C-alpha positions, 0 to 999 in steps of 0.5 A: 535492469532490463526491459522485462524484469521491469515489466514483472514486476510493474505488474506483480505490483498490480496486481497486489493491489488489484487483489488487496481493492477486491478483498476490501470490497470483499469485506466492505460487502461484508460489514454492509450485510452482516451490520444490516441484521445487526448493527457494530458494536466495540463492545459485543465485538460481534462480525460486524464490528470486526468486519468493520476494523478488517474492512478499514485496516485493510483500505489505509494499508491500500493507501499507504500501497498506493502512494509509496507504489506512485512515490517509487514509480515517479522517483525511480526516472530521477534517482541516480541523476540527483544522487547526493555528491559525497564529501571529500576528505582530504589529508591536509582538509579540515 
């Protein structure tokens, strides 16, 4: 892989994670503003509850994306060196 493509891929991933974090922070702000007027209620299914659900689920997706990005970054360097050995079958072996 060319160095430029590697940097571009990593930069795109970091921008994506940053956008998700900003959207999550904005949803938490919306939730705080709405919950100050009316408490979140699952029964009423009001706007504060919907903002809380969206913010919480986006936070979970962000955490999973960060773990995935970290595991790819740490595992990418040794992936070729640690490739599993393939079993070789010869006609006479069982």
